[in-house]
N, C-alpha and C positions, 0 to 999 in steps of 0.2 A: 749299086750296094748286093749282096745277096745274104740269104739265109739259110744257115747250113745245117742238116740235120740228120741222122741217121735214123731210118724206118725199120726198126725190128721189135713193134710190138707184136704181142700174141694174141691171134683175133681168133682164132679156132684150135677144133681137138687138133687138126694135122699139124699145126703149127707146133702142140706142145708134142705130138709123137715125133718130128722131126729133129726134136731136139738131140744131139752128140752129147752123150754122158761118157766117153771113153771110147778105145781100141781094140781091136784082137784080132793080133796077124797080120797089123795093115789093115783093117776093115773096121768104120766107125758102126760104135755101138748106140741106136738111138734109144729114147726112153719105150718107142715100143717095140722092141725085142726083150726088154725085161719088165714090161706093166704093161697094164691093162687103164687105158685112158676113155673118161665115161664121163658124161655127166651126172652128177648129184643134187640132191639135197642139200640145203645149210642145218647145220646142225639147229635142233627144235630141242626148245625148252615151254613149250606152249601149244595150241589146237583152241580152233575155237569149233562147236556146238551149234547150230541151228535146227529143232527138230526133229534131235536124230538123227546130223547129218552132217558131214565135216563146211566147213564154211569159213571164208577169209571174211577178217574184220577189221574195223580202226575204230579208232577212239579221238573225240576232239575235248582236249582239254582248254577250260576258259580263261584267259586273265585274271589275276586277283582285280577285284572293284570293280570288274564290268555287269552290265545288266545280261541277265541268262537271254531272256526273252530274244531282246537287239540280236546275240549272239545266235543263238537256234537259229533266228530269221536268215541272218549274213550265212549260215552254213548251209541252211536251205538250201538258197540261191546259188551258196558257190555247186553243190550237188549237181545243181540244173545243167549248170554250164558244163560238169565234168560227164557227167550222161550222155554227152552227144556225142565223144571221144571212143566210149563202151565199146567194144566189140559187139558185134550179134548176139543175143541172150543173154550178156551180163547186164545185169542193173544194181545200187546200190540201196537195200533197204532199214529206214533207222530202226533199229530195235529197243532203243531208249528214248524218249522224247517226253523230254520236263514241258513241252509246252502245253501237252493237255492237263497236265496237274495244273498248274499256273491258270489257265484258262477256269479251270472247273473250281479252284480255291477262289479267286475275284468275283467267280458269278454267284458264289458260297456267300459271301461277302455283301454285293451288289443286292443279293436279294434283303440280306438283311438287313442294310440302310434306309432301303423303298420301305421297307415294312416297318422301320422304325421311325420312319417322316411321317406315315400315315398314321399309325396309331394315335402318335404325338398331338399331331392335327385334331383327332378326331376325341382327344380329349379335352384337349385346350377348349376349341372352340363352343362344345355344352356349357362350359362353367362360367364361359366370359358373359354367353350371351350376345353375341355381336362378331358378326362373321369378318370385319375389316381388323378384328382386334387379335381375331387367333391368326390372321394373313400377315401380319404386321408379327406378333410374336414367331411363327415358324418361317421369315423372313431369314429371323436370325442362322438358320439352320445353311440354306446355301449362302448366304454371304459368307459367314465361317468359314465353310469349308473349302468353296473357293479362294478363299484369303491363304485357307492352309496345302492349299495346290500350289498353290502360285509359293509362297516360300520353301515347301518341298522341291519344287522345279529347280532354282536357282540353287540351293543344299544341295542337292543330287542328293536325295533322301527317293529312293526308289518306291516305288506303290508294288509292297508285297500283302502277304496276311501280317504280317505284324505290323505294319505302320496303319495299314486301312483298321485294324482290329481297333487300333489308336484312338479310330475319330469315329468308328461302330458303338464302344464303349462310354462314349462322350455324348452322343448325338442327345440321350436324358438329360442331360446336363445345361448342355448347347444354349437348350431354352430356358434352362431356369433365369439366365440374366432379364432375358427379354419379357419371360412373364410379372415376375415381380418388377421390373419399369411400367409395362402399358399397364398390369394391375393397378398399382400406384397413380397411377396417371388416369386410367380411370374413374377411380374410385374418388381423388379429389376434383375430374370435373361434373361430378356426379355434384359433388361436399358443395362445392363455390359456385354450381347451377344458378340459383336467383342472383351472387354478386356479378357473374358475367353476364348475366342478361341487362340487369341494370346500369353495368357501364363502369362500376366500382375498382372489378377487375380484367386483365383481358384472359383469352386463352395461353397466350402466350406465359404469363406470370404464373399463369397455375400449372404450367405442365412443369415450366420452368424449374417451379419449388417443388414437385411430384422429385423431379429427376434429384434434384438438389438432397431429398430428405431422403431416399436407402441408396444415393451416389453411393457413398461412405462403406455403407455396407455391400453394393455390387461387388468392390472395389476388394475387401478385403478377405470377402469370402472367395474369389476367384484367385485371390492370391494362396490362400490357404492350401487351395486347390493345386495349384504350379507351385509351390514349394513344398507340396510331399513328393512333389516326382524328382526330387532333386538324388532320394534313393536311389531311382531306377539312373537314372542318370550316369551315377557312381558306379554303378555295377561295371566289372570287367571280362574278359575269355569272352566264352561261349553266351555265357547268358547275357554278356553285354552288348554285343552285334544279334541278339535276340531282342532286344527287348528297349534297348536305346530308342529306336525308330519308332517304338510304340511311346516312346515318353514325348517326343520331340511331336509327332504329329495331333498327339491329344493337346499336348500344352501350345502347339499354335493355334489350334483352332477354338480351346477356351478364351485366351487371348485375344482370338479375332473375335469369339462372342464379346467378352465385355465390349470390345472398342466398338461393334456396333449398338448394344445396348444404350453405351454410354453417349453417341453420334446418332448416329440414325434413328432408332426407336423413337427416342422423343421428339423428331421433327416429323417420320411418319404421327407419331398420336397427334402432333397439331394438328396437321391433314385429315388422319382418319375418323377417329374417337369424334366424329359428327354424328351429327339425328337423335333417335330416341337413346340413351346411356340408361343400360333398366341397373337401379340398388338392386343391392346382394339381396332382399328381403322382396322381390318379384321375383329373382330367378329360383325357380322350385329345385333344383341341384343345390344351389348353396344355401339355401333355405331349411333344405331336412340337413344337410353339411352343420351348419352351424346350430341349427337344435340339438343334434348329437354328439357336436363337439362343445357346446356349453352344458348339457346333462351328465357327461361325463367327464368333463373338468370342476367342476362345481363338487362335486364327489368323494375326485380326486384330493381337492382343497380343503374337503371335510375329513378326509381319512390318508391324510395326510402317508404316516406310519402305512398304512399297509399297501396301496398307491405302492410306494418305493422298494416293499417287500417284493414286489413283480420284477421290476431290469434287475433287482440284488439278483435273483434266483435265474432268470434267465442266465445272466452271467458267469455265476457260481461252477451253475452247471456246465454249461460252454464250455468252460474253463479245464473238465476233467477230458476235454476230448481231446487236451491239445497236450495237457501236461502228460511227462514218461513215470511209468508206473515206480517209483520207486520211496525211501525214505526222506528225504530231498525236497523231491516237487509233495509230495502229502506234505511235510513243516509249510511248504511255500504257500501252498492251496489253503490249506488251513490258519493260517496270517491272511491272505487277503477274506476270508470268511468275514473273520472276525474284525478287521478292518470296517469291509462293510456295513456289519450287522449292528458295532459297534456307535456307527456313525450315524445310521436311523432311524435306533428301536431308541427309546429314551431312557432316560437313567432313572428306571425304577427296575423294584426286584424281580417282579413278573418276567420285564427284561434277562434278566437271566437265566429263566427257564427257554425261552423263546431262542435265546442265543444256544440253552446246549441242544436243545432239539433239531436247530436248525443244520449245528453243527454235526454230529452224528449221521444229519440223512447226510449230509451232503458227503463226510468221508467213505461212507457206505458210496455211497453215486460214484464216487472219486476211483475209488479201489475194482467195483463191479464193471462199471461205465466203457465200452470200447472204444478203443483209440484210433483216429482218424492220420491213415497212411502218410508218407514221403515220396517223394521223388522228385526228379531234377524235370522233364518237362513232361506233360500227357503225352501219351502215344498219339503220334500222326501217322495216319492212316495217306502215305502216297500214292497207293492205286495201284501200285505193282512188291514185287516179293522178290530181296534176292537170300538164294540159296545158295550158303557155302558148306557144302561138305568138306571134310578129312578126311586122307588116309593114311595110311603106315607111307614114314617115311622109302621105303623098300620097293613102292610100287615105282614101276616101268612106265615110257611116257605112251606106249601103246597100251598099255595095261587101261591107266586114268583112262584115254581117250575110248576106248570099251566099255569102260565103267560110266561117266559122263554118257556119253552114247542112250543106255540102256535108262541111264536117270531123266534124260531128257525126251524121251519116247513114254515112259511112265508119268511125267509128269501133263503133257503135251493131251493125253489120255483124257484129262481131267476135263468135263462142258465150259467150265468156267475159264478155263487159260484161253489167252488169245495167241501167244507166241513164246518160245522158251529158247533162250541163247544161253549157251554155258561154255565158260571160261576154263581150261586148263590151264594150270603153270602162269606163264608171264609173256608177257608179248614183251619184243623186243622194241624195251622202253625205259630207261632208268626211275623211269615212277612208277613200276609194277615190281616188283624185286619177290614175284612168290613162288614157290618153288612147285615145282610138278602134284604132289600130293594135295595142293590148297584148290576145287574149284570154288567160282564163282559164278551161280548162272543167276539169269535176270530171268523174272517171270512177270512177261505184261499179260494182267487182266482184260478181261472182259466188262463191258457195262455191264454195272448190277444189277439191271432189267434183265439181263440177260444171263443171269444168275438161275441155277438152284433152287427151289424153294424156298425156304428155311435154313436156304447156307447164306453160313457169314465168315467171316478171312480168318477170322479162328478157326473155326469148324474147318475150313479149307486148309488150312495150314496141317493141320489136326490128320486131316487126313491123308495128306501126301506125306506126312513126316512114315506113316506107319505104313503106307504102301514102298516107299523108297527104306525099307529097313533091310540094308546089304550088308554083308560079311565085312569087316575091317572096314566103313565108312560109320562117321563119326555124322550126325545131321545136324548143323545150325542154319536158323531161319531168321531172318530182320528184313529192312531194307534197304535199298539206294542208298536215299540219301543219310539218311540215323547214322549205317555202314559208315561212310567213308567220313563224315565227322568226327565217329568217334575214333576209328584207326587213329585220324590225324591227332587227334586233341588227346589220349592217350596211350595207343597203340595197339588198344583191345578190340575187335573186331565183334565184341558181343556188347550186350547193355551192364555188363560187369565181370572183371574178370580176375583173376590172385595170381601174383607176378612173385616170383621164388627166386631166389636171390644165391649164391654161394660160387665160391671156389671149382667144386668139380660140377663136371656136364651129370655125369652119371646119379651122383644125386640127389642134382637135385631136379633129376626125372623121375628119380623114386620118391621122391618130397611131394611135387604134383601131382603124381598117380595117386599117391597117401590121401591129400587133401580133396580128389578128385573123389573120392568113397567116402568120407567124412559129409562134404557136401550134397553127396547126392540122397541123404538119408533126413534134407533139411527139406520140408512141403516150400515150395517154388521154383525151385532150380529141374531147371531142361536142359537143353541143346549143352547135355557138360561134355569138354574135351578136356585133359591134359595133354598138353602139348607132347609128341616121344620126338626127344632129340636126339637121343642112339638109339637105331637101327638102320641108316642107311648103308649098304653091303659092300665093301673096299676088297680089293684085291693090293696088296702092299707086295712090295719088288724088295726084299731089305737085303740091300750092298754086302756083300763078302768085301771087308777091305785089305783081306791075305792074298785070297781069288785076283784080285786087278793087278795087284805089285807084281803077282807070276804074269800075267800077260802082258802088262806094261798099260792097261788100262787104262784112263781116268774116269771119277766118280760122274764128270761133266757126260765125259763121249756114250756112259751108259744110259744116265738120265734123257742126253735124246732121244736116243733111239728108242727108250720107252714112251717120248711124249708123242714124239712122230708117227714109228714103224706100227704102235698101239692104238694110242689119243687118237694120232692125225695131227698132222700140224697145215698150216698155210704158208706157203713160203714165198706166194708172189699174186700179181692181179692183171689178170687179162683187163685190155684197153680196145670196148669195142663200142665205136663212137663215145656216146657221151657216157654209155652205161659200164662198170665195174663189176668186177666178177673175181673174188678168192681163186687161186691150183690149192689144193691139196694133196699131201702125200701120205699116204698112209697103207698097212698092207692087209691083201685082200681080207674079204672076213672069214673066209677058210680056213687060215692063216692065223687068224686070233680072236676064233667064237667057243674057244673051251682050253679047261687049264692046263693040255700035254700040248697044244698046238702053243701057248704063249712061254711054255718052257723050250720051246726049239726054235723062240727068235732068234737069231745069229747080234754077235757083237763081232764086228772089224778090229781087227792087229794094228799093229805099224806095221807088220812084217806081212801082211795082208790074208793072212791066215782069219777063216770065220769060226767062231766059239758060240756054244750056245747058253742061250744068257744062267740056264741051269746052272751052269756052273758058277756063275760070277753073284747071283743073288737065290737066297732063300725067298715063295711065293707062298703068301698067307691069306683063308677067307676071314676078312675079322667085321666087325660094324663099329661106325664110328657115327657122329653127325651129321645131321642131314644141313641142317644151317645151327653155326654159332649167332646166338642174339647176345646182344648184353647192353647196361644203361649203365650211365654214370662209373662207367671204369670196371662193372659187375657182370659174371654171368648173369644169363637168365631165361626163367622158358616162366611160360599162360600155363592156370589153366580157368577156361573160357564157361560162360554162361548166360544165357537169358533169366528172367525172374518173369514167373506167368502166375497167374493167379492173389499176387500178394505185392505191398508197397513195396520199392524196389531198398533204399534205406532202412527199413524193417529188417528185412530180410539180411544185407547185410552186418546190418547190427548184429544180430541172431546167429548170420554164420560166423564171422568172426570169433564170435566165442568162445562156441564149441568146437571151432578148426585150435584156438590158441589151446584150448583144455586137450584138443584127443592129438593133436599132432608136435607131438617134440622133436624140436628143432634143433640139431650139431650145431657145437658153436663154429660160425663163422659165417650162418645159413640167417636170413629170413626173411618172413611174407610182406607184403604190401597190397591191400587192396585196390582196385582201378575200376574208372570207369563212369558209366553216366555221373553217378552219383556225389562222387568227386565236384562237378559242377554245384549241385544242389549243397552240396554242406560250406564251400567257399561261397554260393552266395547267400546266405543263410547269415554267416559268420558277417558280412558285410551290412546286409539288411539288416540286423538286429543290432550292429552303430549307427546308421546312419538312419533309419527310421524314426528312433526316440529323438534324434536330434533335430530332424525336420518335423514331429510334431511340438515339440521344442519351441522352435521359428513361427511353428502354425499360431501358438498358444502366446507368444512372442507379438505377434501379427493383430492378435484381438483384444489384445492389453493395452495396446496401442491407440485402436480403434473405441473402446470400452474404457481403459485407464481406471480401469477396477480386476482386482485379481478372485476376487467370490466370483463378479459375475462371468470373469474369462474360464473362473472350472465349472459354474455352471453349463454355458456353452459345451463345454471337455467334454461335458458328461456325454456326449452325443456319441465320443470314441471308445470307449469298450462297449457302451449296450448296439453299437454298430456292429464294433467287433463280434459280439456274440451271437446276435442275428446270423452275420456271415458263416460263422464256426459251426451253427445250428444245422442250417442252408446245408452247406458244406458235409458233413456228417448224415444228412438224410439222402443226398445226391448220391452219396458211394464215391465221391470225386477222390483225390490223394490230395495233402496239401504239394503247393511246388513253384516254384520261382513263379508262372504261369498265377499261382492262387496269391500268393504276395503280391503281386501286381498289383490284383485287384481288388484288395485288403489296401495300398499303397491310395487309390482309385479312390475307394472308399471314405477312408480319413478323411479326403480334400474335401468332401460335398458333403459330409456327414455334420458337420458345424453351419451349415448354413442355415438351416431351419431355423438356428439356435441363436443365429448372430439377427438372424429376419426380424425373431417375436423379439428377445433381449434391446434390439434397437425400439423397439413399437411400445415397450410397456417403459424405459428410461422416455421415450415421451409424452404420453399418459400421466405418470407418477408424476413429470415436470409444470404436465399442464392440471394437474388436478391437486396438486401438494397442500391446497390451504384446503380443501374440502374433507382429506383422509384424515381422519379423527380418533377411525374403533375398527378392530380385526374386519365385518362386516364389510366397511369402504373401502380396506386393500383387496379381498375379494372380489366385490364390483367390478374394481379397477381391474383388476387380472382377469377379471372374464370378458369386461369389455373390450380388453388389449387382444388379449386372446381371439377374440372374436373379431375382431378387423384384419388378423394377421393368417387366418388356416384356412381361408381360398386361395394366397398366395404359396402359403406352406402346402397346403393339399398340393396345388398345380403342381409345385416343385420337386415333391416327393412322387408324386403318380407318376408323370412324362418321365424319369427318370428309372420307375421298377417298370412300368408299360411300354420304354423304348429295351428295357433289356429281354423282356419275356420273348419276342422275336429269335432271338440270341439264342436260347436255352431247346426251343424243337427247333433249330435247323438240324438237317441230316448232311448236308454237302462235304465236300473236301474242307476244314479245315476248321470247321463246327467244333472240333475236338479240346482245339487249343482256344477257339474263343469264348465258350460255355465255363470253362475254369476262372479263364477274368471275370465274369459277370460275375458268375454267383455272390463271391464276397455281396459286389453292389446290391442283386438283388435281394439275398439274405437282408445285409444289413440294412439298405433304406425302406422294407419291410418294415424290421423292427424300431426303425429311426421314427416311426411317424407316433411312438410312443413320449419321445421328446418333443412333441406340443404340450406336453402335458406334465415332464419332468420339469423343463424351462419356468414358466408359468410357477409349480407349485414351490421348487427349492426359490426364485424368487418374490413369491410370497410369502415365503419362512422369514427370509432375509427383511423385509417389510416391515412384517410384524415382529419382529426381533427389534429392528430398531424404534418402530411407534412404546413396545414397552419401554423402551429405557428411556425416552422422551417423558411415557408418560409418571413412571413412576420417579 
C-alpha cells in the first residue's frame, strides 16, 4: 500500500521567483522577471510601546466565573515554562498584574478584622468584670467566621473585597447575641446564687432559664437583620454581582452567630461562669453607667414632650439633606414635620405656636441646607492609571506610534511612575476592535511610600494631564478595571457619556460637538471628547460605466485591480513546516504613493491592451467615517466625559436639563445619557421597592414576637431615628449616597431594633411580675426605671461593640477602605444616635402604661 502525493508547496522566496506566469518568443517569463519578491510585514492596525520603546505584548483573557488570583498564578507558572525556550536576551515582563491589588485589598480587610476583634474584646471584658465571660462572648467571632468560610467554600463564593466586607461590617453585630445570652446568664446566676447554694436550683436550671428568657428576643433580632438583606439579594446586573457576596457572607456569619449563641454559649456559661460573679453595683463602670442612665431616664419620663422633640428635630433636619429642592418635596417634608409634631405635642393652644415656630424653622432649613450627592459606587483606587487619549480619525499608524512614544516618555519622567505601557489601535483579536486613533496606556505606579511629599493620585493625574497637552489629542483618565466594566456594561469608556442617535452621520457628529460645547460650561465636567465620526481621508475611484463598455471591461475587473494592485491582496500561503505565511501581490510603493502614480495604474483589456485607470474612473479625495457605530438599529455617536469635584447623579441631572434647553434636535434625532449613574438609578428603584417590603416583614416579625402593634411601633421608632443618625454622619463626612451607602443603611435597619426588642421584652416581664403593685403614675415610672436598669448593660454593650468595631474601618488608609467606609458610615452614625432609643422605648412604654392606668382609674 502506497500513499501518493505531489510536492509543490512554496517554501522560500526562490520558489516564488521561479513561478512561470507566461512566455515570450518561447522563453518562459517568471515572477522575478516582472516583480520584486521580498519579505515584508503583515498589515498592521496596532502597536505596543513600553516606556517610549516599541515592544511586543500579549493579553491573557480570563474565562467567566474563574478565580482571578488562581488564574494569574497559573499564568505565571506557564510563563516560567515558556521562558526556558526563549532566545537569549528575550524575556516576558508583566505590565499589568492584579495580584498586588488583591493582596493589598485583603491586607486592608485583615487589618480591619484584627482591630475589630481586639477592640470588641477590650470593650466587653471590663463591663462584665469577668475574664471568662469576655472570652465566651469573643469566641462567637472565630466560630461564626469559620462557619461562614465553610459555607462560602461549598457555595463557591470567593473571598474578595465585597464578601470580606460583609464579615467586617458584621463583626460588632456578631458578638451582640453572645453578649445578651452571657449577660443574662451572668445576672441570673448572681440573683439565684443563694438558691443554688441551698440546692433549691441547679446551675443548669438557672442557665437554661436565662437562655429561654432571651432566646426568642435573640432569634427575632437576628431574623430582622437577615430579612433586611432581602433587598440586597434582589439586586441585579452590576450592583447585584458586587453586593450579593456581601449579603451572603453577612447572612452566613449572623446565622452562625445566633446558632453559637443559642447552643454553645449556654453550655460554656455552665462551665465558665464560676467563681465570684460581681453584681453590677460592684462594677465601677456599670455602676457609673447605671447612675447616669437612671438620672437621664427619670428626666425623660418626667419631661416626655421636651425629650421626644430631640429625636424629632434630628430626624426632621436630616431629611433636608436627602430630599430634592423642589415644591413637591417641600410639601412632603412639611407634612412629615406636622405629623411628627402632632403626635408629640399635647393638644393645647400653646402647641399651635410651637408647631408654627418649628415648621417655619424647618422650611428655612429645608431650602437652605446642603444636599448629599449621589453616585453608583465610591471611587475605588486600583493603584494604577489608565490613560486613554484619542486623536483625529485621519491619523496614520506611524504618527500615532510617534505620539504615544512621546506621551510614554513624558509619563515615565514622573517619579511616582514605575512603568508605562501604551497600546495604539487594536491587537490581533476580535475582543479588541479599537481604531488607530484610540490609545490605551496603563500606568503602573510605585508604592505610595516612594511618592513625593504631599502628592495624591488626583494631583498626579492633574500634573500628567497638564504635561500631556498635545494639539489634536483629547485626554481621558480612568482606571483599568473600572474602564473595562463601564465599557462592557454601557459601551462608554468614561464614567458618563451622551449617546447621540439619528439617521445621518454628519448631523450626528455636529450635534455631538454642540453637546460637548454646552457640557463644557457645567462645573464638574472633565476629559470631554465628542466622537469624531467624519474625518477619515478616502481616495475614491468612481467608475465611468460608459468608458468600461467602450473597452469591454467589466466593473469586477477594475475593482480587482484597485484591490490587488493598490490595496494588496493575499493570493496564497507558503507552507514551511508547521508555519504558514501569506503571499501578497501589490504594486511597488513608488507606483502607488501619489495621486499621479495612481492615475497611471493599468487595466488589461480582452485583446491585451493596457488602459490607464484614469480613462476609466474619476479619482477623488473625500472624507468619510473612520468607524460606523450603531445601537438598536440606529446610527450612534458618543460624547465622553468624566466627573470630578461633585456627585455624578447630580451632575447628570443638571447637565441633561441644560443640554435639553440649549441643544435643539432635528426630527429623528435624540440623546441618551449613559454611564455608571444608570446602575445607581436602577439600584435605587429596586431598593425603593424592596426595602419597604423588608421593613414590613421586620415589623411583622416583631409583632409576632410581642403580639402588639403599639409595642412593635415603639420598637420600630429606632428605624427613622437611626436613619437620621446615618444621614447626619454621611453629610458631615462628605461621602455621597451610593449603592454601598444604601447597603450600609439596610444593614443598620436590621440591627437598629435589637435594643428596642431587648428593652421591651424585659419591660413586659417586669410589668407582668409587678402588675398588682402598680397603682399610680409613679409606680409606672419606677417599674420602667427598674426594667431599664436591668437591661442597660447588655444594651450598652451591644451598641458600643457595634460602634467600636466599625471605628477602625473609618481610619483605614489601605486599598479597599474607600469601599468599606461608605458601608460603615450609616451603621456608625445610626448606632451612635440609636442610643437614644434606650430612652425612647421606655418613655413610650411608660406613656402607654400610664394611659391604661388612667382608663382603669376613671
